[in-house]
Structures are given as structure tokens and as C-alpha cells.
N, C-alpha and C positions, 0 to 999 in steps of 0.2 A: 884656363886651359879648355874648359868646356865650350866657351864661346869660340875659340879657335877651331875646335873640332866641329862645331856646328857650321861655322863658315866654310870649312873644308867640304862638308857634306853638301851644302847648298851649291858651292862652286862645282862639285862633281856632277850634281844633278843637272845644273844648267849646261855644263859642257856636254853631257850625254844627250840632252835634248837638242842642243845645237848640232852635234855631229850626226845624230840620227836623222835630223831634218835635211842635212846636206848630203847624206849618202844617197847616191843615185839608184841603188838597188833595194829600195824599201817597198816590198810587195805587200799588197792587201790580200790576205788569204780568206777564202770563204768556204765554209762547210755546207753540206746540203741544207737548204732552207734559209741560210743566212743571206741577207741583202744589204746593199749599201747604195745610197743614191747621192748624186752630185748635181747641183743646179748651177747654172751660169746665167748671168743677166747682162753681160757685156763681153765683147771680145775685142782685143786690140786690132786696129786697122793695120794690115800688112802692106798696104799700098795698092794702087791701080795696076792692072795687068792687061795685056792684050793677047789675043789668040787669033788664029786664022779661021777658026770654027766658032760660030756663035755659042756662047756659054749660057745655058739656062740658069735661073736662080736655083741654088741648091745648097744643101748642108752635107758635109762629109765627116764621118766619124771613123776613128780607128783606135785600137788600143794595143798595148804590149802585154801579152799573156805571160804568165810564169811558165818557163820552159820545162821544168821538172815536176809535172803534175802526176798524180796517180793515174794508172792506165784507164780507169773508168771515169775520169774527171770530165764533167760537163759544166760549162758556165753559160748562163743566159744573160744577154744584155738587151735592155729595152730603151728606146729613144722616144722622148716625149717633146711635144712642142712647147708647152707652158708648165704643166704640172703632172706629177706622177699619178694624179687622180684622173687624168684624161686617158682616152684610148691611146695606146702607143702608136707612134708613126711607123715603128719597125721593131720586130722582135727577132733576135738572132741567137743561135747556139754555137758555142765554141767547144771543140774537143780536139784531141790529137788526130782523130780520124777524119774530121771535117773542119780544118782550121780556118774558119771565117773570122777575120780580125776587124770587121767594120762594115760600113754601109754608106751608100751615096743616095741621098734622098732629094727628089725634086721639090722645090719651094719650101724646104724646111729651114727653120730658124732665121728667117730673113730679118727679124727684129733682134737677132743675136741673143735670144733667150731660149732656154730649154732645160731639160732634165735627162740625165743618164742614170739608169739603175742596173746594177749587176747583181745576179743571184746565183748562188751555188746550187746546182741541180743534183750532182752526184760526185763522189770523190772529193779530194781537196783541190781547189782551183785558186788561181790568184792572178793579179796583174799589177804592174808598177806605175802605169800612166795611161792616159788617153788623150787624144787630140780631137778638137772640134774645129772645123773650118767652114766658113760660110762664104759662098761666092754670090755676089749681087751684081747683075748686069748694069752697066752704065749706058752702053749703047750696043749695037749689034756685035761688035768684036772686042769690047773692053768690059772689064768687070772689076769691082772692088773686092778685095780679099780680106777677110777677118779670120784670125786663127789664134788658138791658144792650146798649149799642152798643160794638162792638169796632173799633178802628182797624186797617186792613190793614197799616200800617207801624207796628209797636209803638215806643213811646218807649224810649230807652235805659234800661236798668235801673240802679238805684242801685249794684248790684254791678259792672256793666260800667264805670260812670263811676269808681267807687272803684278798680277794677283799673287803669284808664287813669291815674289820678292816682298810684297806687302805682308803676306802671311808669315814668312820667315822673320821679317823685322819685328812684327807684332809679337811673335812667340819669344823672340830674344829679349824684348823689352820686359816681358812678364818675368 
């Protein structure tokens, strides 16, 4: 009976992890002084596009802020070319009074690599996802587009789930 109870607990934990990862409203909350950084080293190609106006090489960043923040909430976002140890390409502040949700940067991330860092400045702030898009000119009126939306709360990795299963199996064998 104990083994059945243990298996039920493991199944419940795995279901909770799976459903939490699939829930689209998983916000990452930050208190003042808390930071979280995300790095990307490749972005999927979204295809070639054309325009009637020449498009310069650029990186575009946007995020979805948590809508029900405390009145004094301020969130800082910093955009880096390669590493968070570098000087930021851009630093922005988000609050309900000045809701800037992103930036457009000339010549940024043309190698499709970069780092985004969010920091709580005051109040309770949060976001659920952010999008990085890179436009690389092919000729005067055409460009390649690379883009990806990143979840603020990452899904559990296959390795983490495998280690959980291994640990539970080892515990049950004991």
C-alpha cells in the first residue's frame, strides 16, 4: 500500500509540474532588488520579408507586464549584446505611469545572441513572457526575420524530470 501511495504522490507532482508549465498565465514576480536574467543564443528563422522602406539591421524587444501591480511598482529591463557583464545596449523602466514595454535597437543582436535582465525597483512587479525579434537586411527592401517568445517561468527540462523519476525510483528500491 505504501508503494501505491508513493506512486500517487509522484504522479501528482509530475501532473502539477506539467500543468504549471502549460498554463499561459505563469508570471515571474520580482520584489525590489530581485533580478532575473535570460540569455538566448539562437532564434528561429521566421522567413524573408519585404518592405517598401529600407529596413536597417535591428533588434526589437517587448514584454508582457503583470497588469495588477502595486501602485508604486517599477520594473527595470536591461538589454545586452553578449553578456550581462557588458555595458547594456538599453535600459528601460516600466511602471503604470510610464508603461514602456520594450525597445527597438539599431544593429542589435545580429548574431542572434544576447541577454535580457529584469530587476524589481519598487513594489511588486512581474511579467509572463518577452519576445526578441532580429531583422537582418538581405538587400535594400528585403530582410530576414528571426523571432522567439520566451516564457518567464520555464518549463521543467527533460533532465529535471528524468532526475526526479530516477530519484523516486531509487528511493522506492531502498
